[in-house]
N, CA, C and O of each residue as an XYZ file, in Angstrom:
308
protein
N      23.863   -180.356     99.850
C      22.539   -180.218    100.415
C      22.491   -178.969    101.281
O      23.431   -178.690    102.024
N      21.412   -178.227    101.189
C      21.221   -177.031    101.987
C      20.927   -177.433    103.424
O      19.894   -178.048    103.692
N      21.811   -177.099    104.346
C      21.664   -177.503    105.744
C      20.386   -176.945    106.353
O      19.711   -177.650    107.102
N      20.036   -175.695    106.051
C      18.840   -175.098    106.636
C      17.590   -175.886    106.265
O      16.767   -176.182    107.132
N      17.439   -176.226    104.999
C      16.285   -176.995    104.561
C      16.276   -178.384    105.160
O      15.220   -178.916    105.503
N      17.427   -178.959    105.284
C      17.606   -180.298    105.832
C      17.173   -180.321    107.293
O      16.412   -181.199    107.700
N      17.645   -179.377    108.071
C      17.285   -179.306    109.481
C      15.790   -179.020    109.620
O      15.127   -179.616    110.468
N      15.262   -178.131    108.812
C      13.828   -177.819    108.868
C      12.986   -179.055    108.577
O      11.957   -179.271    109.216
N      13.411   -179.853    107.631
C      12.682   -181.073    107.289
C      12.655   -182.035    108.474
O      11.602   -182.578    108.809
N      13.792   -182.244    109.100
C      13.862   -183.133    110.269
C      12.983   -182.580    111.393
O      12.225   -183.329    112.009
N      13.077   -181.289    111.660
C      12.287   -180.685    112.728
C      10.790   -180.764    112.437
O      10.002   -181.056    113.336
N      10.394   -180.509    111.200
C       8.978   -180.587    110.831
C       8.427   -181.985    111.059
O       7.365   -182.149    111.660
N       9.146   -182.987    110.582
C       8.673   -184.362    110.715
C       8.699   -184.839    112.179
O       7.776   -185.510    112.642
N       9.754   -184.487    112.879
C       9.865   -184.899    114.284
C       8.792   -184.221    115.131
O       8.200   -184.859    116.002
N       8.536   -182.941    114.887
C       7.526   -182.245    115.692
C       6.137   -182.805    115.427
O       5.328   -182.907    116.349
N       5.845   -183.172    114.175
C       4.549   -183.772    113.863
C       4.398   -185.113    114.578
O       3.331   -185.415    115.113
N       5.443   -185.905    114.588
C       5.410   -187.206    115.254
C       5.289   -187.035    116.772
O       4.520   -187.750    117.415
N       6.039   -186.099    117.343
C       5.951   -185.832    118.776
C       4.545   -185.400    119.172
O       4.021   -185.853    120.189
N       3.933   -184.531    118.380
C       2.580   -184.067    118.662
C       1.590   -185.227    118.621
O       0.730   -185.348    119.493
N       1.713   -186.072    117.610
C       0.815   -187.227    117.501
C       0.967   -188.144    118.716
O      -0.028   -188.644    119.240
N       2.186   -188.364    119.160
C       2.414   -189.209    120.334
C       1.864   -188.556    121.605
O       1.250   -189.225    122.436
N       2.086   -187.256    121.750
C       1.586   -186.548    122.931
C       0.070   -186.595    123.003
O      -0.500   -186.669    124.092
N      -0.588   -186.551    121.850
C      -2.049   -186.585    121.833
C      -2.607   -187.905    122.359
O      -3.769   -187.960    122.762
N      -1.807   -188.960    122.362
C      -2.243   -190.246    122.920
C      -1.540   -190.543    124.250
O      -1.555   -191.674    124.735
N      -0.929   -189.510    124.827
C      -0.335   -189.645    126.154
C       1.061   -190.226    126.207
O       1.505   -190.658    127.271
N       1.764   -190.247    125.089
C       3.136   -190.763    125.060
C       4.112   -189.599    124.917
O       3.901   -188.689    124.115
N       5.181   -189.644    125.707
C       6.148   -188.555    125.711
C       7.560   -189.115    125.591
O       8.185   -189.437    126.602
N       8.072   -189.236    124.363
C       9.416   -189.786    124.166
C      10.469   -188.955    124.903
O      10.343   -187.737    125.032
N      11.503   -189.639    125.381
C      12.560   -188.951    126.123
C      13.810   -188.719    125.285
O      14.732   -188.027    125.716
N      13.842   -189.301    124.079
C      15.057   -189.192    123.265
C      14.710   -189.081    121.785
O      13.870   -189.815    121.265
N      15.377   -188.148    121.129
C      15.293   -187.980    119.681
C      16.645   -188.381    119.111
O      17.640   -187.688    119.321
N      16.683   -189.495    118.394
C      17.929   -189.973    117.782
C      17.985   -189.474    116.347
O      17.028   -189.638    115.590
N      19.110   -188.863    115.971
C      19.270   -188.285    114.637
C      20.605   -188.710    114.041
O      21.488   -189.197    114.747
N      20.737   -188.522    112.752
C      21.989   -188.853    112.060
C      23.126   -187.969    112.568
O      22.899   -186.949    113.219
N      24.336   -188.378    112.261
C      25.515   -187.602    112.682
C      25.487   -186.194    112.118
O      25.835   -185.243    112.817
N      25.081   -186.046    110.871
C      25.033   -184.721    110.256
C      24.054   -183.795    110.946
O      24.366   -182.633    111.205
N      22.875   -184.304    111.243
C      21.864   -183.496    111.943
C      22.350   -183.174    113.353
O      22.243   -182.034    113.804
N      22.880   -184.170    114.043
C      23.385   -183.952    115.396
C      24.450   -182.848    115.410
O      24.395   -181.935    116.234
N      25.415   -182.941    114.496
C      26.481   -181.937    114.434
C      25.931   -180.552    114.103
O      26.440   -179.550    114.604
N      24.910   -180.489    113.276
C      24.279   -179.198    112.969
C      23.609   -178.618    114.214
O      23.736   -177.426    114.494
N      22.897   -179.464    114.960
C      22.274   -179.008    116.196
C      23.329   -178.504    117.177
O      23.137   -177.469    117.814
N      24.436   -179.227    117.302
C      25.503   -178.810    118.214
C      26.069   -177.465    117.779
O      26.318   -176.600    118.618
N      26.275   -177.278    116.474
C      26.774   -175.977    115.998
C      25.785   -174.857    116.308
O      26.182   -173.767    116.721
N      24.501   -175.128    116.110
C      23.482   -174.113    116.363
C      23.352   -173.787    117.853
O      23.016   -172.658    118.210
N      23.611   -174.750    118.709
C      23.449   -174.582    120.155
C      24.792   -174.607    120.878
O      24.857   -174.955    122.057
N      25.859   -174.242    120.177
C      27.220   -174.346    120.703
C      27.373   -173.717    122.087
O      27.945   -174.334    122.986
N      26.878   -172.522    122.262
C      27.074   -171.823    123.547
C      26.448   -172.611    124.691
O      27.087   -172.811    125.723
N      25.202   -173.061    124.519
C      24.535   -173.804    125.587
C      25.256   -175.119    125.872
O      25.475   -175.477    127.029
N      25.626   -175.841    124.802
C      26.298   -177.136    124.975
C      27.644   -176.944    125.660
O      28.000   -177.722    126.545
N      28.400   -175.917    125.261
C      29.704   -175.687    125.884
C      29.563   -175.253    127.345
O      30.503   -175.395    128.128
N      28.389   -174.722    127.713
C      28.125   -174.352    129.106
C      27.606   -175.533    129.922
O      27.287   -175.388    131.102
N      27.522   -176.708    129.284
C      27.101   -177.910    129.997
C      25.607   -178.183    129.957
O      25.130   -179.117    130.602
N      24.866   -177.382    129.211
C      23.430   -177.602    129.086
C      23.200   -178.781    128.138
O      23.821   -178.842    127.077
N      22.318   -179.717    128.500
C      22.058   -180.850    127.598
C      21.475   -180.366    126.274
O      20.769   -179.359    126.225
N      21.776   -181.084    125.220
C      21.255   -180.741    123.905
C      19.803   -181.189    123.828
O      19.513   -182.384    123.763
N      18.895   -180.222    123.836
C      17.466   -180.483    123.737
C      16.924   -179.817    122.482
O      17.273   -178.679    122.165
N      16.078   -180.531    121.784
C      15.399   -179.988    120.611
C      13.952   -180.437    120.716
O      13.678   -181.614    120.950
N      13.036   -179.512    120.545
C      11.611   -179.805    120.677
C      11.297   -180.401    122.050
O      10.401   -181.235    122.181
N      12.038   -179.968    123.069
C      11.826   -180.429    124.421
C      12.290   -181.846    124.691
O      11.929   -182.440    125.707
N      13.085   -182.388    123.789
C      13.513   -183.781    123.883
C      15.033   -183.858    123.755
O      15.630   -183.150    122.943
N      15.657   -184.722    124.562
C      17.105   -184.914    124.491
C      17.478   -185.475    123.115
O      16.811   -186.367    122.591
N      18.540   -184.941    122.553
C      19.002   -185.370    121.224
C      20.244   -186.244    121.368
O      21.168   -185.923    122.116
N      20.241   -187.360    120.630
C      21.353   -188.292    120.633
C      21.750   -188.599    119.197
O      20.899   -188.747    118.320
N      23.041   -188.692    118.975
C      23.562   -189.036    117.643
C      23.434   -190.542    117.403
O      23.769   -191.349    118.270
N      22.950   -190.903    116.228
C      22.865   -192.306    115.818
C      23.484   -192.421    114.427
O      22.813   -192.142    113.434
N      24.758   -192.829    114.337
C      25.463   -192.886    113.055
C      24.823   -193.832    112.041
O      25.136   -193.764    110.852
N      23.936   -194.708    112.492
C      23.287   -195.630    111.563
C      22.127   -194.993    110.806
O      21.644   -195.549    109.819
N      21.682   -193.831    111.266
C      20.579   -193.150    110.581
C      21.110   -192.330    109.413
O      22.212   -191.784    109.479
N      20.328   -192.247    108.352
C      20.699   -191.410    107.215
C      20.202   -189.992    107.439
O      19.449   -189.724    108.376
N      20.623   -189.107    106.588
C      20.467   -187.659    106.739
C      19.163   -187.183    107.371
O      19.205   -186.536    108.418
N      18.023   -187.473    106.784
C      16.791   -186.876    107.294
C      15.916   -187.846    108.073
O      14.733   -187.578    108.283
N      16.473   -188.953    108.499
C      15.728   -189.909    109.306
C      15.968   -189.648    110.792
O      17.005   -189.113    111.184
N      15.002   -190.031    111.600
C      15.130   -189.879    113.043
C      14.336   -190.993    113.721
O      13.489   -191.636    113.101
N      14.618   -191.204    114.980
C      13.885   -192.160    115.807
C      13.524   -191.476    117.117
O      14.293   -190.675    117.649
N      12.365   -191.796    117.618
C      11.960   -191.318    118.944
C      11.957   -192.521    119.873
O      11.392   -193.566    119.550
N      12.590   -192.366    121.026
C      12.684   -193.455    122.001
C      11.887   -193.076    123.247
O      11.857   -191.917    123.662
N      11.246   -194.085    123.829
C      10.460   -193.830    125.066
C      11.351   -193.411    126.212
O      10.862   -193.161    127.314
């Protein structure tokens, strides 16, 4: 699977969901993603993460959830 397309798909869907929630006044604090997506985000943000900066994507903290499959995600309040 092409990692770039995979990450773009997750980001597109998550950003659409975040926008819909924000429009009704809800602001999730956590984006849970599969291990593969999480590891890709960590690789992309390696310098910031190694400097102790929390892993944030789309303004939301990212957490690994091994029970999720490749392009699935969950938003938590």
